[in-house]
C-alpha positions as CSV (number, residue, x, y, z in Angstrom):
1,M,12.8,-46.9,10.4
2,S,9.1,-46.5,11.2
3,T,7.2,-43.3,9.2
4,A,6.8,-41.6,12.3
5,T,10.1,-41.2,13.3
6,V,11.6,-40.2,9.6
7,S,8.4,-37.6,10.0
8,R,9.9,-36.3,13.1
9,A,13.6,-36.0,11.6
10,L,12.3,-33.9,8.8
11,R,10.5,-31.9,10.7
12,G,13.0,-31.2,13.3
13,L,10.8,-32.5,15.8
14,P,12.3,-33.8,19.6
15,N,12.6,-37.3,20.4
16,V,15.0,-38.1,17.5
17,S,18.8,-38.5,18.4
18,E,21.2,-36.2,16.1
19,A,22.5,-39.5,14.5
20,T,19.1,-40.4,13.2
21,R,18.4,-37.3,11.9
22,L,21.5,-37.1,10.0
23,R,20.7,-40.4,8.0
24,V,17.2,-39.4,7.5
25,L,18.2,-36.3,6.0
26,A,20.8,-37.8,4.2
27,E,18.6,-40.5,2.4
28,A,16.0,-38.0,2.1
29,A,18.9,-36.0,-0.4
30,R,19.9,-39.0,-1.7
31,L,16.0,-40.0,-3.3
32,G,15.4,-36.4,-3.8
33,Y,12.8,-36.6,-1.4
34,V,10.5,-33.5,-0.9
35,P,7.1,-33.2,0.8
36,T,4.0,-33.0,-1.6
37,P,2.3,-29.5,-0.7
38,S,-1.2,-30.8,-1.4
39,A,-0.8,-34.1,0.5
40,A,0.2,-31.8,3.5
41,S,-2.9,-29.6,3.0
42,L,-4.8,-33.0,2.9
43,A,-3.5,-34.2,6.6
44,T,-3.1,-30.3,8.3
45,G,-6.0,-28.6,7.0
46,R,-3.6,-26.1,6.0
47,T,-1.9,-24.6,2.4
48,R,0.6,-22.6,3.6
49,T,-0.1,-20.3,0.9
50,I,-1.3,-16.6,1.5
51,G,-3.7,-15.0,-1.0
52,V,-2.7,-11.3,-1.8
53,L,-5.3,-8.7,-3.8
54,T,-4.1,-5.9,-5.4
55,P,-4.3,-3.0,-8.0
56,W,-1.0,-3.2,-9.1
57,V,2.6,-4.6,-8.5
58,N,5.0,-1.9,-10.7
59,R,3.9,0.9,-8.4
60,W,5.8,2.3,-5.4
61,F,3.8,1.7,-2.9
62,F,2.2,-1.9,-4.1
63,A,5.5,-2.9,-5.0
64,N,7.0,-2.0,-1.5
65,V,4.4,-3.7,0.4
66,I,4.2,-6.9,-1.6
67,E,8.0,-7.2,-1.1
68,G,7.9,-7.0,2.5
69,A,4.9,-9.6,2.9
70,E,6.6,-11.8,0.4
71,R,10.1,-11.8,2.7
72,A,8.5,-12.3,6.0
73,L,5.8,-15.2,4.6
74,R,9.0,-16.9,2.6
75,D,10.9,-16.9,5.4
76,L,8.1,-18.8,7.5
77,G,7.9,-21.4,4.6
78,Y,4.6,-19.7,3.0
79,D,4.0,-19.1,-0.3
80,V,2.2,-16.4,-2.1
81,L,-0.7,-16.4,-4.3
82,L,-1.3,-13.5,-6.2
83,Y,-4.2,-11.5,-7.8
84,T,-4.1,-7.9,-9.2
85,F,-7.0,-5.8,-10.5
86,D,-6.7,-2.9,-12.5
87,V,-8.0,0.0,-11.2
88,R,-8.2,2.7,-13.6
89,R,-10.4,6.3,-14.4
90,T,-11.1,4.5,-18.2
91,S,-12.6,1.5,-17.3
92,S,-14.2,-0.7,-14.3
93,R,-11.9,-3.1,-13.0
94,R,-13.3,-7.3,-12.8
95,R,-14.8,-8.0,-9.2
96,V,-13.3,-10.2,-6.8
97,D,-14.2,-13.7,-6.9
98,P,-13.7,-15.6,-3.2
99,S,-14.0,-18.9,-5.2
100,V,-10.6,-18.8,-6.6
101,L,-8.9,-18.7,-3.4
102,R,-11.2,-21.1,-1.1
103,H,-9.6,-24.3,-0.4
104,R,-6.2,-22.7,-1.7
105,V,-5.3,-20.3,0.7
106,D,-4.8,-19.9,4.5
107,G,-5.4,-16.3,4.9
108,T,-6.0,-12.8,2.8
109,L,-4.1,-9.7,2.5
110,V,-5.6,-7.0,0.6
111,V,-2.6,-4.5,-0.7
112,G,-4.6,-1.0,-1.5
113,L,-7.6,-2.3,-3.4
114,P,-10.9,-0.4,-3.2
115,L,-13.4,-3.2,-2.3
116,D,-17.2,-2.5,-2.0
117,D,-19.5,-4.0,0.6
118,D,-20.3,-6.8,-1.0
119,E,-16.9,-7.8,-2.0
120,V,-15.7,-7.6,1.7
121,R,-18.4,-9.4,3.0
122,S,-17.9,-12.2,0.3
123,L,-14.2,-12.5,1.7
124,V,-15.3,-12.7,5.1
125,G,-17.4,-15.2,4.0
126,L,-14.2,-17.6,3.0
127,A,-14.0,-18.2,7.2
128,R,-10.1,-17.6,6.4
129,P,-8.2,-14.5,8.3
130,L,-8.5,-11.9,6.1
131,A,-6.2,-8.7,6.8
132,F,-5.8,-5.1,4.9
133,V,-2.6,-2.7,3.9
134,G,-3.0,0.7,2.9
135,S,-6.5,0.9,3.5
136,G,-9.3,-1.2,4.9
137,P,-13.1,-1.3,6.8
138,A,-13.5,0.1,10.0
139,D,-14.3,-3.7,11.3
140,Q,-11.2,-5.7,9.7
141,V,-7.6,-5.6,10.3
142,T,-6.0,-2.9,8.9
143,V,-2.5,-2.0,8.7
144,R,-2.4,1.8,7.7
145,L,-0.9,5.1,7.9
146,D,-3.4,8.0,9.6
147,D,-4.4,9.3,6.1
148,V,-6.3,12.1,7.2
149,A,-3.4,13.2,9.4
150,T,-1.1,12.5,6.5
151,G,-3.2,15.1,3.9
152,R,-3.3,17.8,7.0
153,A,0.4,17.5,7.3
154,A,1.6,18.0,3.6
155,T,-1.2,20.7,3.5
156,R,0.0,22.4,6.6
157,H,3.7,22.3,5.2
158,L,2.2,24.5,2.0
159,L,0.5,26.9,4.6
160,E,3.2,27.5,6.6
161,L,5.8,28.2,4.0
162,G,3.1,31.2,3.1
163,H,0.7,29.6,0.2
164,R,-2.8,30.1,0.0
165,V,-4.1,28.9,-3.0
166,I,-3.1,25.3,-2.9
167,G,-4.2,22.7,-5.1
168,H,-4.7,18.9,-4.4
169,I,-4.3,16.1,-6.7
170,T,-6.6,13.0,-5.6
171,G,-6.7,9.2,-6.6
172,V,-9.8,8.2,-8.2
173,P,-12.9,9.2,-5.9
174,D,-15.6,7.4,-7.9
175,L,-14.0,4.2,-7.9
176,V,-13.0,3.7,-4.2
177,S,-14.4,3.2,-0.7
178,S,-14.9,5.7,1.8
179,W,-12.1,4.5,4.1
180,S,-9.4,4.9,1.1
181,P,-6.7,6.8,1.1
182,P,-7.4,9.5,-1.3
183,V,-10.6,10.2,0.1
184,E,-9.0,10.2,3.5
185,R,-6.0,12.6,2.2
186,A,-8.2,14.7,1.0
187,R,-10.6,15.1,4.1
188,G,-6.8,16.2,5.7
189,Y,-6.6,18.7,2.6
190,V,-9.6,20.4,3.7
191,R,-9.2,20.1,7.2
192,A,-5.8,22.2,7.0
193,L,-7.4,25.0,4.5
194,E,-10.1,25.4,7.3
195,E,-8.1,25.7,9.9
196,A,-6.3,28.3,8.6
197,G,-9.7,30.3,7.6
198,I,-9.4,29.5,4.0
199,V,-12.3,29.1,1.9
200,V,-12.3,25.4,0.5
201,E,-12.8,25.7,-3.4
202,P,-13.7,22.4,-5.6
203,D,-12.2,23.4,-8.9
204,L,-8.7,23.0,-7.0
205,E,-8.9,19.0,-7.0
206,V,-8.1,16.9,-10.0
207,N,-7.8,13.5,-10.5
208,G,-4.5,12.1,-11.2
209,D,-5.5,8.3,-11.2
210,F,-1.9,7.7,-8.6
211,D,0.8,7.7,-11.5
212,V,3.2,10.2,-12.9
213,A,0.8,10.0,-16.7
214,G,-1.9,11.1,-14.5
215,G,-0.1,13.6,-12.1
216,R,0.8,15.2,-15.5
217,E,-2.4,15.4,-17.0
218,S,-4.4,16.6,-14.4
219,T,-2.0,19.1,-12.7
220,A,-1.7,20.8,-16.6
221,E,-5.6,20.4,-16.3
222,L,-5.8,22.3,-12.8
223,L,-3.1,25.2,-14.0
224,R,-4.9,25.9,-17.1
225,R,-8.3,26.6,-14.9
226,R,-6.5,28.0,-12.2
227,P,-3.5,30.0,-13.0
228,D,-3.6,31.4,-10.0
229,V,-2.2,28.1,-7.8
230,T,0.6,28.8,-6.5
231,A,1.0,25.1,-5.0
232,V,0.5,21.3,-5.1
233,F,-0.3,18.4,-2.7
234,A,-0.2,15.3,-4.5
235,A,-1.6,12.7,-2.4
236,S,1.4,10.2,-4.3
237,D,5.0,10.7,-5.1
238,E,4.3,9.7,-8.6
239,M,1.6,11.8,-9.3
240,A,3.6,14.8,-7.5
241,M,6.3,13.5,-10.3
242,G,4.0,14.2,-12.8
243,A,3.0,17.7,-11.5
244,I,6.6,18.5,-11.9
245,L,6.7,17.9,-15.2
246,A,3.7,19.6,-15.9
247,A,4.9,22.6,-14.4
248,R,7.8,22.5,-16.7
249,D,5.8,21.3,-19.9
250,L,4.0,25.2,-18.9
251,G,7.2,27.2,-18.6
252,L,7.2,27.1,-14.8
253,R,9.6,26.5,-12.3
254,V,9.4,24.6,-9.2
255,P,9.3,25.8,-6.6
256,E,10.0,29.0,-7.7
257,D,6.6,29.7,-9.2
258,L,5.1,26.1,-7.8
259,S,5.7,24.2,-4.9
260,V,5.3,20.2,-4.6
261,V,4.5,17.8,-2.0
262,G,3.7,14.1,-2.5
263,V,3.3,11.2,-0.2
264,D,5.5,8.3,0.3
265,G,8.9,8.6,0.0
266,H,9.4,7.2,-3.3
267,D,13.1,6.0,-3.9
268,L,13.2,8.7,-7.1
269,G,12.3,11.6,-4.9
270,E,15.9,12.1,-4.2
271,L,16.8,12.7,-7.4
272,V,13.9,14.7,-8.2
273,G,14.3,16.6,-5.2
274,L,10.8,16.0,-4.2
275,T,9.2,17.2,-0.7
276,T,7.3,14.6,0.5
277,I,5.6,13.0,3.4
278,A,7.6,10.0,4.1
279,Q,6.2,6.1,5.0
280,D,8.0,2.7,5.6
281,A,5.8,1.0,3.1
282,Y,8.2,-2.3,3.4
283,Q,7.7,-2.6,6.9
284,Q,3.9,-2.7,6.6
285,G,3.7,-5.2,4.5
286,F,6.6,-7.2,6.4
287,D,4.6,-6.7,9.7
288,A,0.8,-7.3,7.9
289,A,1.7,-11.0,6.7
290,L,3.3,-11.3,10.3
291,L,-0.2,-10.4,11.6
292,L,-2.4,-12.5,9.4
293,L,0.0,-15.5,10.5
294,E,-0.5,-14.6,14.2
295,M,-4.5,-14.9,12.8
296,I,-4.3,-18.1,11.4
297,N,-2.9,-19.8,14.6
298,G,-5.5,-18.1,16.7
299,A,-3.5,-15.6,18.4
300,P,-5.3,-12.2,19.4
301,V,-3.9,-9.4,17.3
302,P,-5.0,-5.6,17.1
303,E,-7.8,-4.5,15.1
304,S,-5.6,-1.8,13.3
305,L,-1.8,-0.9,13.1
306,T,-0.9,3.1,12.3
307,Y,2.4,3.4,11.0
308,P,4.2,7.1,11.5
309,T,4.8,9.1,8.4
310,E,7.9,11.9,8.6
311,L,7.7,15.2,6.4
312,V,10.9,15.0,4.4
313,R,11.9,18.9,2.9
314,R,14.0,18.9,-0.3
315,G,13.8,21.8,-3.1
316,S,10.0,21.2,-4.2
317,T,8.6,23.4,-1.4
318,A,9.7,27.1,-1.1
319,P,7.4,30.5,-0.2
320,P,5.4,31.9,-2.7
321,G,7.9,33.8,-5.4
322,A,10.8,32.6,-3.6
323,G,12.9,33.3,-7.2
324,G,11.4,36.5,-7.9
């Protein structure tokens, strides 16, 4: 058979009889034939690989987004090239180097990674489709929450319960961009307090590093500094779980002495009875991957997709002094 016939048969294209297709597939199986990705890339200009840049893979939001994206891409025959950039309070992260992606990916997903303007420009300079998940600059395609509304909703929940001295555990403001979730959720916190006529006090905000240990450490610091705090809004569920541990370390009861609300919808939230503003991180990753593939194929896409959240009330929040 001609190479063109074999090619059409292997790719499932028309103008090939079923009998011929079956003969080609049987012979390919006998020979152990598989396409060579590098050769296919030379022929088509496509690598069928998507680059994913993220701070972590072992934290709830990032793990769920990456899983959703990888599942969507795998189903359509695409691979993922993963790069992590650890973001911590105690050390600076390495900068994004676009050269590691050049000629290796058809597009790039940035998952919750705070980038400065030069880094964003360097990724745009690859001339490959680019999309952001969780946060992103206004002029780039972004899949995310309305983080201001999220912070406002969490804080309003505590206000409606009667709390007036509410602490906030944020992310890493000295290392993030102005469009990142911790900055936007903090704005929502401030807006809710101002709408309630409450003076915003800077010493009620602490830095939790978006993990359990950071939430525990920062909440302990907050409560030592401001023992009059009756409620805490944490910008992530993992920090909220750390806040619950810190309260117990100090002999405080949750929610009788301290109410705690987080953001995410973490799988362990129900186990610890955590009130949260829940989001579907898996679906955001899945849809962001499909959106990027649409961009690769030249189809028009929306500039942003904003996903809904839901207040899930559990046992970690109550009116102040609920237990006497």
